[in-house]
C-alpha positions in Angstrom: -20.0 -12.7 -4.4 -17.3 -15.2 -3.7 -14.0 -13.4 -4.1 -10.4 -14.7 -3.9 -7.6 -12.3 -3.0 -3.9 -12.9 -3.4 -1.4 -10.4 -2.1 2.0 -10.1 -0.5 1.3 -10.7 3.2 4.3 -8.7 4.4 4.7 -5.1 5.6 3.8 -2.8 2.7 1.1 -0.8 1.1 -0.1 -3.3 -1.5 -0.7 -6.0 1.2 -2.4 -3.5 3.5 -4.8 -2.4 0.7 -5.6 -5.9 -0.4 -6.2 -7.1 3.2 -8.4 -4.1 4.1 -10.3 -4.5 0.9 -11.1 -8.1 1.8 -12.1 -7.2 5.3 -14.4 -4.4 4.1 -16.0 -6.7 1.4 -16.6 -9.4 4.0 -18.4 -6.9 6.2 -20.6 -6.1 3.2 -21.6 -9.8 3.0 -19.2 -11.1 0.4 -17.3 -14.4 1.0 -13.5 -13.8 0.9 -10.8 -16.3 0.3 -7.2 -15.1 0.9 -4.5 -17.2 -0.8 -0.9 -16.6 0.1 2.2 -18.1 1.6 1.5 -16.5 4.9 -1.4 -14.8 6.8 -1.6 -11.1 5.8 -0.3 -9.1 8.7 -3.4 -7.0 9.0 -5.8 -9.9 9.0 -6.0 -10.1 12.8 -9.7 -10.4 13.7 -12.0 -13.3 13.0 -14.8 -13.0 10.4 -17.2 -15.8 9.4 -16.9 -14.5 5.8 -13.1 -14.7 5.6 -11.1 -17.8 4.8 -7.3 -18.3 4.5 -5.6 -20.8 2.2 -1.9 -21.3 2.7 0.4 -21.9 -0.3 2.8 -24.7 0.4 6.2 -24.2 -1.2 8.0 -27.3 -2.6 11.5 -27.7 -1.1 12.7 -30.4 -3.6 16.5 -30.1 -3.6 16.6 -29.8 -7.4 15.1 -26.4 -7.1 17.7 -23.7 -6.3 14.8 -21.3 -5.9 11.5 -22.9 -4.9 8.9 -22.1 -7.7 6.4 -20.2 -5.6 4.5 -18.8 -8.6 3.7 -22.3 -9.8 2.7 -23.5 -6.3 0.5 -20.4 -6.0 -1.1 -21.1 -9.3 -2.0 -24.6 -8.3 -3.5 -23.4 -5.0 -5.5 -20.6 -6.8 -6.8 -23.2 -9.3 -8.0 -25.4 -6.4 -9.7 -22.6 -4.6 -11.2 -21.2 -7.8 -12.8 -24.6 -8.5 -13.8 -26.0 -5.2 -14.9 -22.7 -3.6 -16.7 -21.7 -6.9 -15.2 -18.2 -6.9 -16.8 -15.5 -9.0 -13.8 -13.2 -8.9 -10.1 -13.8 -8.3 -8.5 -10.5 -7.4 -4.7 -10.5 -7.4 -2.6 -7.6 -6.2 0.7 -7.0 -8.0 1.3 -8.0 -11.6 4.4 -10.2 -10.8 4.0 -13.0 -10.0 0.3 -12.9 -9.0 -1.3 -12.0 -12.3 0.8 -14.6 -14.0 -0.1 -17.2 -11.4 -3.8 -16.4 -11.7 -3.6 -16.7 -15.5 -1.8 -20.1 -15.1 -4.4 -21.2 -12.6 -7.1 -20.6 -15.1 -5.2 -22.7 -17.7 -4.9 -25.4 -15.1 -8.7 -25.3 -14.5 -9.3 -25.6 -18.2 -7.0 -28.5 -18.6 -8.5 -30.2 -15.6 -12.0 -29.8 -17.1 -11.0 -31.8 -20.2 -10.1 -34.7 -18.0 -12.2 -34.7 -14.8 -14.7 -32.0 -14.2 -15.7 -28.6 -15.5 -15.2 -25.9 -12.8 -16.8 -22.5 -12.6 -14.3 -20.1 -14.2 -13.6 -17.1 -12.0 -12.9 -13.7 -13.6 -9.4 -12.4 -12.9 -9.0 -8.8 -11.7 -5.4 -7.5 -11.3 -4.7 -4.4 -9.2 -1.4 -2.6 -10.0 0.2 -0.9 -7.0 3.3 0.7 -8.4 6.7 -1.0 -8.2 5.3 -3.9 -10.2 5.1 -1.3 -13.0 7.8 1.3 -12.3 10.5 -1.0 -10.9 9.9 -4.7 -11.6 8.1 -3.9 -14.8 11.0 -1.7 -16.0 13.3 -4.8 -16.0 13.5 -6.0 -19.6 13.7 -9.6 -18.5 10.3 -9.2 -16.8 8.4 -6.6 -18.8 6.9 -9.1 -21.2 5.5 -11.2 -18.3 4.1 -8.1 -16.7 2.3 -7.1 -20.0 1.0 -10.7 -20.4 -0.4 -10.7 -16.9 -2.2 -7.4 -17.5 -3.6 -8.4 -20.9 -4.8 -11.8 -19.7 -6.7 -10.3 -16.9 -10.4 -9.7 -17.3 -10.1 -6.4 -15.5 -7.3 -4.2 -14.3 -7.2 -1.4 -11.8 -4.5 1.0 -10.7 -4.3 2.8 -7.4 -3.9 6.2 -8.9 -4.4 8.1 -12.2 -0.7 8.6 -12.3 0.0 4.8 -12.2 -2.7 4.1 -14.8 -1.2 6.6 -17.2 2.4 5.3 -16.7 1.2 1.7 -17.3 -0.6 2.7 -20.5 2.4 4.7 -21.7 5.0 2.0 -20.9 3.1 -1.2 -21.7 0.4 -0.2 -24.1 -2.0 -2.8 -22.8 -4.9 -4.0 -24.8 -7.2 -3.9 -21.8 -8.7 -0.8 -20.2 -7.2 0.2 -16.8 -9.6 1.6 -14.2 -8.1 4.0 -11.6 -9.5 3.2 -8.2 -7.6 5.0 -5.4 -6.4 3.6 -2.1 -8.6 4.1 0.9 -8.6 4.4 4.6 -11.1 3.5 7.4 -11.5 7.0 8.9 -13.4 5.5 11.9 -10.2 3.5 12.8 -7.6 6.0 11.7 -8.7 9.0 13.7 -6.6 11.0 16.1 -6.8 9.7 19.7 -6.9 12.3 22.4 -5.8 10.1 25.2 -2.2 9.5 24.1 -0.5 12.2 26.3 1.5 9.8 28.3 2.4 7.9 25.2 3.7 11.1 23.6 5.7 12.0 26.7 7.7 8.8 26.4 9.1 10.0 23.1 9.0 13.8 23.7 9.6 14.2 27.4 10.1 18.0 27.1 7.0 18.4 25.0 9.0 18.8 21.8 7.3 18.5 18.4 7.2 15.0 16.9 8.0 14.2 13.2 7.3 10.7 11.9 8.2 8.6 8.9 6.6 5.2 8.0 8.0 3.0 5.3 9.7 -0.3 4.4 13.1 1.4 4.3 13.7 0.6 0.6 16.1 2.9 -1.3 13.3 4.7 -3.1 11.9 5.9 0.3 15.1 8.0 0.7 15.2 7.7 4.5 18.5 9.5 4.5 16.7 12.6 3.3 14.3 12.3 6.3 17.2 12.4 8.6 18.8 15.4 6.8 15.5 17.3 7.0 15.1 16.5 10.6 18.7 17.5 11.4 18.0 21.0 10.0 14.6 21.4 11.5 15.7 20.5 15.1 18.2 23.3 14.9 15.3 25.7 14.7 12.5 24.0 16.5 12.8 21.6 19.4 11.6 18.2 18.0 12.1 14.5 17.9 11.8 12.0 15.0 10.1 8.6 15.0 10.9 5.9 12.4 8.3 3.2 12.0 9.0 0.2 9.8 12.0 -1.8 8.7 14.0 -2.7 5.7 17.3 -2.8 3.8 18.2 0.9 4.4 17.6 0.9 8.1 21.3 0.2 9.1 22.5 3.0 6.9 19.9 5.3 8.4 21.0 4.4 11.9 24.6 5.1 10.9 23.8 8.5 9.5 21.9 9.3 12.7 24.9 8.6 14.8 27.2 10.5 12.5 25.1 13.6 12.8 24.9 13.3 16.6 21.1 12.7 16.6 20.9 9.3 18.4 19.2 10.8 21.4 16.5 12.5 19.3 15.7 9.8 16.8 13.9 6.5 17.6 13.8 3.5 15.3 10.7 1.6 16.4 10.7 -1.1 13.7 7.5 -2.7 12.5 4.5 -1.6 14.7 0.8 -2.4 14.7 0.0 0.6 16.9 0.1 2.9 13.9 -2.9 4.9 14.9 -1.5 5.7 18.3 1.9 6.7 16.8 0.2 9.0 14.3 -2.0 10.4 17.0 1.1 11.8 18.9 2.8 13.0 15.7 2.8 16.5 14.3 4.2 16.1 10.8 4.9 13.2 8.5 7.9 13.4 6.2 7.7 11.4 2.9 10.7 12.3 0.6 10.2 9.3 -1.7 11.6 9.2 -5.2 8.5 7.3 -6.4 5.1 6.7 -4.9 2.2 5.5 -6.9 -0.3 6.7 -4.3 1.1 7.1 -0.8 -1.0 5.1 1.6 1.0 6.0 4.6 0.4 9.7 3.8 -3.4 9.0 3.6 -3.4 7.2 7.0 -1.5 10.1 8.5 -3.9 12.6 7.1 -6.8 10.6 8.5 -5.2 11.1 11.9 -5.0 14.9 11.3 -1.2 14.9 10.5 -0.1 17.2 7.7 2.3 15.7 5.2 5.5 17.1 3.7 6.2 15.0 0.6 8.2 15.1 -2.6 6.4 16.3 -5.6 6.3 13.0 -7.5 3.9 10.3 -8.8 0.6 9.7 -7.1 1.5 11.9 -4.1 0.7 14.9 -6.3 -3.0 13.7 -6.4 -3.1 13.4 -2.6 -0.9 16.2 -1.1 -2.1 19.7 -1.9 0.2 22.6 -1.0 -1.4 24.8 1.6 -4.4 22.5 2.1 -3.2 19.4 3.9 0.6 19.7 3.7 3.3 20.8 1.3 5.3 19.2 -1.6 8.9 19.9 -2.6 11.1 19.0 -5.6 12.7 15.6 -5.2 15.9 15.9 -3.2 15.4 19.5 -2.2 15.7 18.9 1.5 16.3 22.6 2.2 12.8 23.4 0.8 11.3 20.6 2.9 13.0 22.0 6.0 11.5 25.4 5.4 8.0 23.9 5.0 8.3 21.8 8.2 9.5 24.8 10.2 6.7 27.0 8.7 4.1 24.5 10.0 5.7 24.0 13.4 6.2 27.7 14.1 2.7 28.9 13.1 -0.1 27.4 15.2 -2.9 28.9 13.0 -1.4 27.5 9.8 -0.8 24.1 11.5 -4.4 23.8 12.7 -5.7 24.7 9.3 -3.6 22.1 7.5 -4.3 19.5 10.1 -8.0 20.0 9.5 -7.5 19.9 5.8 -5.6 16.7 6.1 -8.5 15.0 7.9 -11.0 16.4 5.3 -8.9 15.0 2.5 -8.8 11.6 4.1 -12.6 11.6 4.4 -12.8 11.8 0.6 -11.0 8.5 0.5 -13.0 6.8 3.2 -13.5 3.0 2.9 -17.3 3.4 2.5 -16.7 5.6 -0.6 -14.1 3.5 -2.3 -15.2 -0.1 -1.7 -18.4 0.4 -3.7 -16.2 1.3 -6.7 -14.6 -2.1 -6.5 -18.0 -3.9 -6.1 -19.3 -2.0 -9.2 -16.2 -3.0 -11.1 -16.6 -6.6 -10.2 -20.2 -6.5 -11.4 -19.2 -4.8 -14.7 -16.7 -7.5 -15.4 -19.1 -10.3 -14.5 -21.9 -8.8 -16.6 -19.5 -8.3 -19.6 -18.7 -12.0 -19.5 -22.3 -13.0 -19.5 -23.0 -10.7 -22.5 -20.3 -12.6 -24.4 -22.1 -15.9 -23.9 
């Protein structure tokens, strides 16, 4: 198949999933066309089956805010037509689903004047905040629902997100839950990172880790408060990976609690596997997660996860199997869970093994065929209507 993919190319779960999906599909022989304003940050290696189309943004001085969604729609329409796409798969309802819908209308209008182009089927994948945050804004909810209903197929990254979307938007199309995935051959614990670990934990302390885009819903302050309590009982250090709006406040809180020498803010990193390989526990106290891709990647590297009992995380983190969950904001409970893991070697080894076994259930080779099957269903359904 010839498949177009549009996603946010920046640091974040939806962009990672979309990029890894395209890479995996390309390895399986499909032709993939990425369409975005920048190269997706995980699209590093060359593939003869992968192409990138950059969206140019008009800087005409009349526009206070350049109309990216319209520029994107025009580029999608061109790629749909001239590359003869079978499927246009957009990730995130706003603005991508709306841009894809507009692109199809551009195609149809063009056909009446110049030429008739092959009409790609639009698949929209919902990732979370496009429904729970952006979609909750009354000024945008109508556009979100339109984007969903004008798609030929819609998927959600968890059963939780599917159910929330159905409840809040009452779409007329069926939504298929297809979970996020991880390449367990890439995300596997490396045994040769001893010197790497020593750079962060020179006295062989335990290492806690948090990966996120530092948005308010990630509650990075809770991560610091949990660590502050844990390090009073167990010698440990904390690694922060990622960047975002709440990082300055997190750094301030770290200084106020006298933890500056025990906490490292590493910013955005590509060596995620190496960092997870030297870590002992991941802390994820988010107030909302539709799935929790960072948690899955940690589990694939044998790192148990301590997470808030919310959203899609409840489908991934199982108490006593691959980590523990706690009620949102109950940092004392999270502290107890982290300490229990770090103070009991037998328990830790069992949960670390359980984490890896959980990740294997979400391996790329098990999930990608679900997308291929879904594409084929949508294409077959359209043929049956002819």
